[in-house]
C-alpha angles and dihedrals in degrees: 000000000000117000113215100192147314143217109255132185110263123218121238092243092061090055096052093102117055130201127219112259108258131190116207138168106229143160098200109048095178091054092051092047090056092046093050091047091052095046092050095039094236135122118269092234090061091064124084130181143194125219106231099175139003122208122188122201133188137182143164114244118178093176093249102074118019113217129204123266113254123205116229128203126246090257090052090051091065089051089058091084090098118124094207090061101033093048093048106111091215094054114100133184138182141165132225122202132205102214136182113212120200142150113288113254122238123239096023117192089240100038091122093047104088118191134180135183119225136174142188121260095275094044087234093120120048123194135195111222120200107199126231112267094029117142129197132180123200122253134162094256096048096103095054095039092049090054090049091050091050092048091050090053090047096052091048089063097037099256112149119244124231091007123104089354102101090132093057095086093053092046091053092047092053091047093050091047091055094047092046090056097044095033091207126034126192117191116222092185139021116280125202127199128184108235104164137023128179134173112311112211123231108230122232114256115212117210119268136189113212118194099204093173091059095077123194119278113266120247131209128234090282092054092249120138111267101222091185087068099049096137107251088172117039104211117203136187130223112275091016116141105242104175131008127195112201107208120226113260121199110227127232123240124247141182124224131218090266088064093249118146112233112207120195119240120257111269119250124206110190103134104060110154112257096175131086133216134218129226093284090071127052130203124230105195116191135163092268105032151001115233122198108208131190117246093195145011121273138083129305119252129192116195130152090358091302124119116212140160117240134179104194122070131173122201138165098229144343110231142138090258099049109028114351119212118342111207107160093147137255091267095046095098088227112147119192131195115196109197104187106116104160105135093222094050134066121240087195106039131224114293095000121148120210127182118172139134096255133003134182116194119191095189142030134318112226134223119300091002117149121207126184125178143136090239126018137172125189117189095182128047135287123233116242090249095046119109122208125187124180138136091230112030135175122182128176101201115010126194101145134059122297127187129181149101105266111025130176120188119186094195125007113202107184093306129137122250124186121175148112100262116017127184120186121186095195126008115196095173132313143107125284126186121179146121091253125020127188121183119183097190119016118192123175139312096027120150110197121179122182137168096212113020147336119207126188118190097189128013115203103159146036142227089071125145121205115190135185111205118168088194094055094120118068092230091057093049091047090049092052094046090050090047091052092050091050091049091050093051093044093049089055091049092049092051092047093048092046090055090051091050091051091047095052092041090058092046093051093044091053094047101042095095092051090045093053091049092051090046092055091049093049090051090051093049092049093047092052095041092245119152109254117234112252092227091058092049092048094050091046092054092045091055091048090052090051090053091049092047091050090051090051092049092050090052092049091048092051091049094048092049089054092050090049091053091051092051092047090051089055090056090050089055089063088049092049089054092061091047089058095045121105141196111205129190113181090190135059118279116260126197123326117344132156133211118201130188115191110214123211101199109051097022101234139126115233116204133199127182112198113218117248110266094016116141101214107136111174120046128186143155117272128191107229098173141351105306092355124109136169140182112254140173109259134198113278 
């Protein structure tokens, strides 16, 4: 809200020079104030004025023939509140004021009451602002003098008087009522009151075409544009608004509190849609807009002036130069086929990030590339710094890091594999972690860790380590750790409750004879209508409460013991898992190899090193004595 001006306290030095009182008939009070101040060589804020008379004039001016201004009476002013007249572009209005200008008096009654007039941008709403720190005391003339003060502020900024200000009387009445009750009011913050409201125009809206699907370019941590993520593929979701055409809307005229007619601008239509869409995109045509909405997941395509949503895309390579990162999302239904299969080139370039539903790569994945999909197939090889994540994953030659649920590796060359079910045709070194691991040909320097079983069809090397760990997965380890903490806390609670049970059992046992004696006496008193001693009644009730509390403690102890057994059984489940796990070698043992079973209870690693040339095929954990286990060859 713009503030036009305020009444401020004036210093005595600024009032040293006085002007001769002057009566003038003016339209622009602010302009005359400035002219008088300049001609008398004084500051504007040392001059005050009184409004002696207000004259309001109207006329119709169509620009062809100019008509004379006609004065209207005060009663006719209130009849001006007619939209058909006020919103007529040819209708004009103005006010003339007979004003007396004079030097501002010192020590005014209202010198500490600081007012200002403000308005919104169109000047269609006018506000009275009472400034913080203002102070006002009630007197009998306050109502009339407040209206005069407001009107003086209004004419200084060109706001018409007695027009559009029907609410002013009610606002003044409320203000006077408050001051009358409190006698003196001091404002500890600014207060704003609406005192005039005219006809607000509705602005013209030019048409606009918004490409919602073409999202803003991503920026990095330093707010610089990330050109690697420039959106080669524009992924969209079903029911997403892709494009929106905002229709042009002709505005409506208004008239502000200065009496000025406010005509809307001519409407411009320069963005009418010239494209079409196919059945994958629907149109929602309303009075204000046309929305183009996706009927399915995929990416948006624009060919031959037709927008469509597609799911399959073929490309030669994904690189910084050609495409940049492609991150349409795992649930986007976008499937990509990358055809570059030159052995000395990368189909997925260095540092590229790809996230799609499915991807088939006929060539190599470069250094520091990151690939995420629900289903992925790589016919070339992965760089040792590449990271691949997919639920179903097939890799020809793997040197990087692979994560998924079902993973098949044709040749593992010192890479890392982490999944649920992993099948490796040939392992030439590397690290494998999974629930189930199958290796057709195992060479040397392979570390395989499983929670259920490891099976090797043919062993051709040594220096391999095969481990069974029921806590291989983070969720299992977290579950066991949480279970152990709960057991520890519950054991403490059981011990504490047991002590309380023993304590109250002893108390009751020692007081039973006295209780029975008191009970007999109370029965006798009641039978013979004799008043029972308060001390007997009190002791009797105390003993009853002890019995009830003991019963409650015994119930709690029984419940906590049951909970403890359940938690212990959960720990035993982890132990049972390792007892069912197996390491299987369908071939003879070659060189140095080690089998490890990680126990849960007790926490210990059991190791077994098959002798070279030995024919033991199936290995498992066997309980040989209470708390003692060892790895043995089992029946196939």
